[in-house]
Every structure is written in C-alpha cells, then in structure tokens.
C-alpha positions as CSV (number, residue, x, y, z in Angstrom):
1,X,0.3,0.2,0.4
2,X,1.3,3.4,-0.7
3,X,1.0,6.4,1.5
4,X,2.3,9.5,1.7
5,X,2.3,12.1,5.0
6,X,1.8,15.1,5.0
7,X,4.5,16.7,7.3
8,X,2.8,20.5,8.2
9,X,4.6,21.5,11.1
10,X,5.7,24.6,9.7
11,X,2.1,25.1,8.6
12,X,-0.1,24.1,5.4
13,X,-2.2,26.3,2.5
14,X,-3.7,24.8,-0.2
15,X,-0.8,26.0,-2.8
16,X,1.8,24.5,-0.5
17,X,0.0,21.3,-0.2
18,X,-0.5,21.1,-3.8
19,X,3.3,21.9,-4.7
20,X,4.5,19.6,-2.6
21,X,2.7,16.8,-4.0
22,X,4.5,17.5,-7.5
23,X,7.8,17.1,-5.6
24,X,6.8,13.9,-5.1
25,X,7.2,13.6,-8.9
26,X,4.0,13.8,-10.7
27,X,4.0,15.6,-13.9
28,X,3.0,18.9,-13.2
29,X,2.1,19.6,-16.9
30,X,-0.4,16.6,-17.0
31,X,-1.9,17.6,-13.7
32,X,-2.8,21.0,-15.2
33,X,-4.4,19.4,-18.6
34,X,-6.3,17.2,-16.5
35,X,-7.4,19.8,-14.2
36,X,-8.2,22.5,-17.4
37,X,-10.6,20.0,-18.6
38,X,-12.4,19.3,-15.5
39,X,-13.0,22.8,-14.3
40,X,-15.0,25.6,-16.1
41,X,-12.9,28.7,-16.5
42,X,-10.0,29.5,-17.8
43,X,-6.6,29.9,-15.6
44,X,-2.9,29.9,-15.5
45,X,-1.9,27.7,-12.8
46,X,2.4,27.3,-13.2
47,X,4.6,25.0,-10.7
48,X,8.0,26.7,-10.3
49,X,11.0,26.1,-7.7
50,X,11.5,28.6,-5.4
51,X,14.6,28.8,-2.9
52,X,13.7,29.3,0.4
53,X,15.9,31.7,2.9
54,X,15.4,30.5,6.1
55,X,16.2,26.2,5.3
56,X,18.6,26.7,2.3
57,X,15.9,24.4,0.1
58,X,14.2,24.4,-3.2
59,X,10.6,24.3,-2.7
60,X,8.0,24.2,-5.9
61,X,6.2,27.4,-5.5
62,X,2.1,27.0,-7.2
63,X,1.1,30.5,-8.5
64,X,-2.4,30.4,-9.8
65,X,-3.3,33.8,-12.2
66,X,-6.9,35.5,-13.1
67,X,-7.5,38.5,-15.4
68,X,-8.3,40.6,-12.2
69,X,-11.8,40.9,-11.6
70,X,-13.1,41.3,-7.9
71,X,-16.6,40.7,-8.1
72,X,-18.9,40.0,-5.1
73,X,-21.7,37.9,-5.4
74,X,-23.9,36.0,-2.5
75,X,-22.3,32.9,-2.0
76,X,-25.8,30.9,-2.6
77,X,-25.7,33.0,-6.3
78,X,-21.8,31.7,-6.5
79,X,-22.6,28.1,-6.3
80,X,-25.5,27.9,-8.0
81,X,-23.6,29.2,-11.0
82,X,-20.5,26.7,-10.6
83,X,-22.2,23.6,-9.4
84,X,-25.8,23.9,-11.6
85,X,-26.1,19.8,-11.0
86,X,-25.5,17.6,-8.2
87,X,-22.2,16.6,-7.8
88,X,-21.5,12.8,-8.1
89,X,-19.1,11.2,-5.1
90,X,-15.5,10.6,-5.3
91,X,-15.4,13.1,-8.2
92,X,-13.2,16.4,-8.9
93,X,-16.7,18.3,-8.5
94,X,-17.6,16.9,-5.3
95,X,-14.3,17.3,-3.5
96,X,-14.5,21.1,-4.6
97,X,-17.7,21.2,-3.8
98,X,-17.1,19.6,-0.3
99,X,-14.0,22.3,0.6
100,X,-16.1,25.5,-0.7
101,X,-19.1,24.1,1.7
102,X,-17.1,24.0,4.5
103,X,-15.5,26.8,4.3
104,X,-18.8,29.0,3.6
105,X,-20.4,26.8,6.4
106,X,-17.6,27.6,8.6
107,X,-17.9,31.3,8.3
108,X,-21.8,31.3,8.2
109,X,-21.9,29.6,11.9
110,X,-18.7,32.9,12.6
111,X,-20.6,35.5,10.7
112,X,-24.4,34.9,12.3
113,X,-25.4,34.8,8.5
114,X,-27.6,32.7,6.4
115,X,-24.9,30.7,4.1
116,X,-26.9,31.9,0.6
117,X,-26.5,35.8,1.9
118,X,-22.7,35.4,3.0
119,X,-20.8,37.0,0.5
120,X,-17.6,35.4,-1.8
121,X,-15.1,37.1,-4.1
122,X,-15.5,35.4,-7.6
123,X,-12.3,35.0,-8.6
124,X,-11.1,34.1,-4.7
125,X,-13.6,31.5,-4.8
126,X,-12.1,29.9,-8.0
127,X,-8.7,30.0,-7.5
128,X,-9.9,27.9,-4.2
129,X,-11.5,25.9,-6.6
130,X,-9.0,25.1,-8.8
131,X,-6.3,24.4,-6.2
132,X,-8.6,21.6,-4.7
133,X,-9.3,20.3,-7.6
134,X,-5.3,20.3,-8.3
135,X,-4.4,18.6,-4.4
136,X,-7.4,15.6,-6.4
137,X,-5.8,15.3,-9.3
138,X,-2.7,14.7,-7.9
139,X,-3.8,12.5,-5.4
140,X,-6.1,10.6,-8.3
141,X,-2.6,10.2,-10.0
142,X,-0.8,8.4,-6.7
143,X,-4.5,5.9,-7.2
144,X,-5.5,7.7,-3.8
145,X,-3.3,6.4,-1.5
146,X,-3.4,5.8,2.6
147,X,-2.7,10.3,4.1
148,X,-1.6,10.6,7.8
149,X,-0.6,14.0,8.4
150,X,1.2,15.6,11.4
151,X,-1.1,17.7,14.1
152,X,-2.2,20.7,12.9
153,X,0.1,23.9,14.4
154,X,-1.9,26.6,15.8
155,X,-0.9,29.6,17.7
156,X,-3.8,30.7,19.2
157,X,-3.7,34.6,19.2
158,X,-6.0,36.8,22.0
159,X,-8.9,36.7,21.0
160,X,-9.0,40.0,19.6
161,X,-6.3,39.4,17.1
162,X,-7.5,35.9,16.0
163,X,-8.8,37.0,12.4
164,X,-8.5,34.5,10.1
165,X,-7.8,32.1,13.0
166,X,-11.1,31.5,14.4
167,X,-12.1,30.3,10.6
168,X,-9.5,27.9,10.8
169,X,-10.8,26.9,14.2
170,X,-14.0,26.0,12.7
171,X,-12.8,24.2,10.1
172,X,-10.2,21.9,12.4
173,X,-12.4,20.1,14.0
174,X,-12.1,16.7,14.5
175,X,-8.6,17.1,13.3
176,X,-5.5,16.6,15.5
177,X,-4.2,19.5,16.8
178,X,-0.3,20.9,18.5
179,X,0.1,24.5,20.4
180,X,3.2,26.3,18.1
181,X,4.6,29.5,19.8
182,X,6.7,30.2,16.0
183,X,5.1,33.5,14.7
184,X,6.2,32.5,11.3
185,X,3.9,29.4,11.1
186,X,1.4,29.3,8.3
187,X,-2.0,27.8,8.2
188,X,-4.7,28.9,6.3
189,X,-8.1,28.0,6.1
190,X,-7.8,26.6,2.4
191,X,-5.2,24.4,3.5
192,X,-7.5,22.9,7.1
193,X,-10.3,22.2,4.6
194,X,-8.4,20.5,1.8
195,X,-6.5,18.5,4.7
196,X,-9.3,17.2,6.9
197,X,-11.3,16.2,3.7
198,X,-8.3,14.1,2.7
199,X,-7.6,12.2,6.0
200,X,-8.7,11.8,9.5
201,X,-5.7,10.0,10.4
202,X,-2.8,12.1,12.0
203,X,-0.1,11.6,14.3
204,X,4.0,10.8,14.4
205,X,5.2,9.9,11.5
206,X,4.5,5.8,10.5
207,X,7.1,3.0,9.2
208,X,7.4,3.2,5.5
209,X,9.6,2.4,2.6
210,X,10.8,6.1,2.3
211,X,10.7,6.7,-1.8
212,X,10.6,10.4,-2.5
213,X,10.1,13.9,-0.5
214,X,8.2,16.6,-1.7
215,X,8.6,20.4,-0.6
216,X,5.8,22.7,-1.3
217,X,6.7,26.5,-0.7
218,X,4.0,28.7,0.7
219,X,3.1,32.1,-0.2
220,X,5.8,34.5,2.4
221,X,7.9,36.0,-0.5
222,X,10.5,32.7,0.2
223,X,10.6,33.1,3.8
224,X,10.6,29.6,4.6
225,X,7.3,28.3,5.1
226,X,6.1,25.5,3.3
227,X,4.9,22.2,3.7
228,X,6.5,18.8,3.4
229,X,5.7,15.0,2.1
230,X,7.1,11.9,2.4
231,X,5.8,9.4,0.1
232,X,6.0,5.4,-0.3
233,X,5.4,2.0,0.5
234,X,3.9,1.0,4.1
235,X,5.6,-1.9,5.5
236,X,4.2,-5.2,5.3
237,X,4.2,-7.1,8.5
238,X,4.8,-10.2,8.4
239,X,2.2,-12.9,9.9
240,X,4.1,-14.5,12.3
241,X,4.7,-18.8,11.8
242,X,2.7,-19.4,15.4
243,X,-0.2,-17.5,16.9
244,X,-0.4,-13.4,16.7
245,X,0.5,-10.9,18.1
246,X,-0.6,-7.5,19.7
247,X,0.1,-4.8,22.5
248,X,-1.3,-4.8,26.0
249,X,-0.5,-2.6,28.6
250,X,1.1,-3.5,31.6
251,X,0.2,-2.3,35.8
252,X,1.8,-2.9,38.3
253,X,1.9,-1.6,41.9
254,X,3.9,-3.0,45.0
255,X,1.5,-3.4,48.1
256,X,3.2,-3.9,51.7
257,X,0.4,-2.3,53.6
258,X,-2.7,-4.0,52.8
259,X,-4.4,-6.7,54.7
260,X,-3.9,-9.5,52.1
261,X,-7.0,-11.4,52.6
262,X,-8.1,-8.3,50.3
263,X,-6.0,-9.7,47.5
264,X,-8.4,-12.8,45.9
265,X,-11.1,-10.0,45.7
266,X,-9.6,-7.4,43.5
267,X,-8.2,-9.8,41.4
268,X,-11.4,-11.5,40.9
269,X,-12.5,-7.7,40.4
270,X,-10.2,-7.1,37.8
271,X,-10.7,-10.0,35.8
272,X,-14.4,-9.9,35.9
273,X,-13.8,-6.1,34.3
274,X,-12.0,-6.0,31.4
275,X,-7.6,-7.1,33.1
276,X,-6.1,-10.6,30.8
277,X,-4.9,-11.3,34.2
278,X,-3.7,-10.2,37.2
279,X,-1.6,-12.1,39.9
280,X,0.9,-11.3,43.0
281,X,4.5,-12.1,43.1
282,X,6.1,-12.0,46.3
283,X,8.9,-8.4,46.8
284,X,11.0,-7.2,49.5
285,X,10.5,-3.6,49.3
286,X,12.6,-0.7,51.4
287,X,14.0,-1.6,54.8
288,X,13.7,-4.8,53.9
289,X,9.7,-5.5,54.2
290,X,8.0,-8.3,52.8
291,X,5.2,-7.2,50.3
292,X,3.2,-8.4,47.0
293,X,3.8,-6.9,43.5
294,X,0.1,-6.7,41.7
295,X,0.7,-7.1,38.2
296,X,-2.2,-6.8,35.8
297,X,-2.7,-7.1,32.2
298,X,-4.8,-5.4,30.1
299,X,-5.5,-4.0,26.4
300,X,-5.5,-0.3,26.0
301,X,-9.3,0.3,25.3
302,X,-10.0,-1.0,29.0
303,X,-7.1,0.5,30.6
304,X,-9.0,3.2,32.4
305,X,-11.7,0.2,34.0
306,X,-8.8,-1.4,35.5
307,X,-7.0,1.6,37.1
308,X,-10.2,2.4,38.7
309,X,-10.5,-0.9,40.9
310,X,-7.2,-1.0,41.8
311,X,-6.9,2.6,42.9
312,X,-10.5,2.0,44.6
313,X,-9.8,-1.7,46.3
314,X,-6.0,-1.5,47.4
315,X,-3.9,1.0,49.6
316,X,-1.8,1.5,46.4
317,X,-1.2,5.4,45.8
318,X,0.7,5.0,42.6
319,X,1.0,2.3,39.5
320,X,3.4,1.9,36.9
321,X,2.4,1.2,33.2
322,X,4.3,0.0,30.1
323,X,3.3,-1.4,26.8
324,X,4.2,-4.8,26.0
325,X,4.0,-7.1,22.7
326,X,2.9,-10.4,23.6
327,X,2.6,-13.5,21.3
328,X,-0.9,-16.0,21.9
329,X,-2.2,-18.7,20.0
330,X,-5.1,-18.4,18.3
331,X,-8.2,-20.3,20.5
332,X,-10.7,-22.3,20.2
333,X,-13.9,-23.2,23.1
334,X,-15.6,-26.5,22.4
335,X,-17.7,-29.0,24.6
336,X,-17.0,-32.6,25.0
337,X,-19.1,-35.1,26.3
338,X,-17.3,-37.3,29.2
339,X,-19.1,-40.2,31.1
340,X,-19.8,-37.3,34.1
341,X,-21.2,-34.4,32.1
342,X,-20.3,-32.1,29.3
343,X,-16.9,-29.9,29.6
344,X,-15.9,-27.1,27.9
345,X,-12.3,-27.6,26.3
346,X,-9.8,-25.0,24.9
347,X,-7.8,-25.6,22.5
348,X,-4.7,-23.4,21.0
349,X,-4.0,-23.5,17.4
350,X,-0.4,-21.8,15.4
351,X,-2.6,-21.0,12.5
352,X,-5.7,-21.8,10.5
353,X,-6.1,-25.2,9.6
354,X,-3.4,-26.3,11.8
355,X,-3.3,-29.4,14.8
356,X,-4.0,-27.8,18.3
357,X,-0.9,-27.5,20.3
358,X,-2.7,-27.2,23.2
359,X,-6.1,-28.6,24.9
360,X,-6.9,-27.6,28.6
361,X,-10.7,-28.5,30.0
362,X,-12.0,-26.1,31.7
363,X,-11.1,-26.5,35.4
364,X,-14.1,-24.8,36.8
365,X,-16.1,-27.4,34.6
366,X,-14.6,-30.2,35.4
367,X,-15.3,-29.3,39.2
368,X,-18.6,-29.0,39.1
369,X,-18.9,-32.9,37.4
370,X,-16.9,-33.6,39.9
371,X,-19.5,-31.9,42.7
372,X,-22.1,-33.4,41.2
373,X,-21.0,-37.0,40.8
374,X,-18.7,-37.6,43.3
375,X,-15.7,-37.8,41.0
376,X,-12.4,-37.0,41.7
377,X,-11.7,-34.0,40.0
378,X,-8.4,-35.3,37.7
379,X,-10.5,-38.3,36.7
380,X,-12.5,-35.5,35.3
381,X,-9.8,-33.6,33.7
382,X,-8.0,-36.2,32.2
383,X,-11.6,-37.7,31.0
384,X,-12.4,-34.2,29.1
385,X,-9.1,-34.1,27.6
386,X,-8.9,-37.7,26.3
387,X,-12.8,-36.8,24.8
388,X,-11.6,-33.9,23.5
389,X,-8.5,-35.9,22.1
390,X,-10.4,-38.5,19.5
391,X,-13.0,-35.2,18.6
392,X,-10.8,-32.2,18.0
393,X,-11.4,-32.4,14.2
394,X,-15.1,-32.2,14.2
395,X,-14.7,-29.0,16.7
396,X,-11.4,-27.2,14.3
397,X,-12.7,-24.2,13.3
398,X,-15.8,-22.8,15.3
399,X,-15.7,-20.4,17.7
400,X,-11.8,-19.7,16.6
401,X,-10.4,-16.2,18.1
C-alpha cells in the first residue's frame, strides 16, 4: 500500500500542499491539463522552484493567475452558477464542492448569517476551487494513497487579534491540533479544509519504505514556510508463524500495607472488568519489608476501568504503566461429553487449519462435574482431555479467535 505523510509542522495552505505533491515526482503539465478538462474556468497555473531563505532548500511554488476581477456575489448564487448539477461522490467536482461548502458553512457560523447571504469574491472562490481540484487530481494520479498528517500547528492568538484564526479553528474540528509558539507558522482556511477532507489520520510518521520527498513553498516571499510530504510504501508486517501478536498494557504496583485477605477479591474484580490476567509476586520492598507486587495485563481500551479498580480496592498511591507486545495462540472453545457430564475445552492453534498445540479442559467445569458425581477432579479432567483429543477434528474452526 502506498502512503504519504503530510508534515505540516511549519503550516499548511492549499498551494503549498499542491506544490509538495507535485514535488513527489508528478507530471505537473499533465496535472494542469487534466485540471483544465475538468474545471469550467480559464486559468494560468504554474509550478516553479522557489529557493527558501531560512531552510536553504528549493521548494515547489504554486502560482495561479486570473484577470483582475473583484466581483462580489452572494454565496448561494455563486454555488448555483459554478455547480448547476448535483456532483457525484468521489469526483473532482464533488471534492471541490465539499471544500467550498466547509468554508462557507464555517463562515456562516462565525458571521451569524445564512449561508446563502454570505458575500464571496468570485475570483478568490474560483482560485480556491482550482487549487482544491489540483490536490484531488494529484492524489488521483497516485491512486489515492493512505494519508497521514502531522497535528495542525495553532498559534492561538488573543481573541481580539484572532482574525482568520477563528475560521481555521472552525474548519479544524475533528482534526488533531497542537500549540505552537513559532510566529512564522502559516495555516490557511483552505489548507485546513483540504487536509481534513483527505485524511482523518494524524500523528507521528508511520513506518514506511521511503520513496520521494516533496517540498511545497508558501506564498511568504521565500522566508521558509512550506509543507513537506514524504511518499513511500507502507511496511507489510509478516504474519507470525505461530499465533498472533498484539499490544497490551502492563500495570504493576508494590503493596506492603494491605490485609492480604483482600487480594483474591481484587483479582476477581480485575478479571471480571477487562483484565486479561492479574497475579501477585512476593517481593521485598525498602527497609526489608515483605510485600506483594500486583501485576495486571489488559488491553488499552480497558485501561481506565482496570485502574479505577486498583485505586479503589487497594491501598496503593500509584502504579507503573508500560506497553508490551505479546504472542498468543489462536484459541477455540468447545464442549465435549464425558461419563461425568459435558466439559468445556480450550484449544490453542498455531494458525488456521493446523492441529491444536494445546488442549485444556476448563477447571470450573471439571470441578462442577466432580462435585456432582463424587468423582476425583483429576479423573474428570483426564476424561475431558481424552474426549477432546478424539473429537478435535469435529470442532476445529468453530469459535476460533
């Protein structure tokens, strides 16, 4: 799978993003030609190298020129003129319309006016649509790869000086953002609108086999603002030969001042509320005091529930947390008949279609059968294991996780 990472830590604008995508090695002339065929407007779009003074690096500058025309229209009239028919999802027209709609809707909320009554500069609106269409066309030439972006940098100016920043904040809803104190960072409404439409995935640079890097220049007179885009192939993780791997949280805390009779109850509560495992390890703490190390494993999604139980039911004042990778067999549960009643058996498989590596009757079922029939529990356990071995082929594939 192809992947691109949009590094917008220095800012984001539609033109800079488009330039960075072209910088990945796209044919700029072909992109312009495709765009001319799609857009119902004549325009002069060029891509050229611009030397950045601060970064001392060349970046692609996107230039878009029109005859001077500052005609102002009501937003409703402009939309009806430029998009007379409903656009089909997944097309360039649909994408451009979404960008325009996002920006107009955000302005409507901020200005307290119905969307149709907003005033728009016709030329500026068309420029915005052409840049948005250019980004869509560029992504189309790359077969619409997976896109990950760095968090959007926000300066958060005082309210009275916010200006365009208020519109940026409206458009950034749902995106991951971060505070920046760099006064040279640039973030434009169109850049944010385009970014939020092409990705919902934000964070650190994902693992990839790096191909090309593209640099797009901002319209800041060559000071150095711009967007960096890294393109490559996503790393394919090899399937493990035995079982599967997963990430889990490990929580541990040493306890030396609690009635030990409470530990079984705490462990029962932990296992009943999302813990994958919970156990105690005898340890010696400072000053030679004997204690117990409570260790709990859980998935990240259940971490808060597990922590609540630990703090509520134990005497600890703090815990240690870290993430680990574990390897587990694929598991399946099924019932087998025995002379003493049905018993649930857990089977562990290396992979699909393989023979089980582990067969373990559930002890609680064996215990109930033993108590009911007056049979030694080890005899019930052995009978269940033999029955499972005889019938395993009838059950493989059922309930596998």
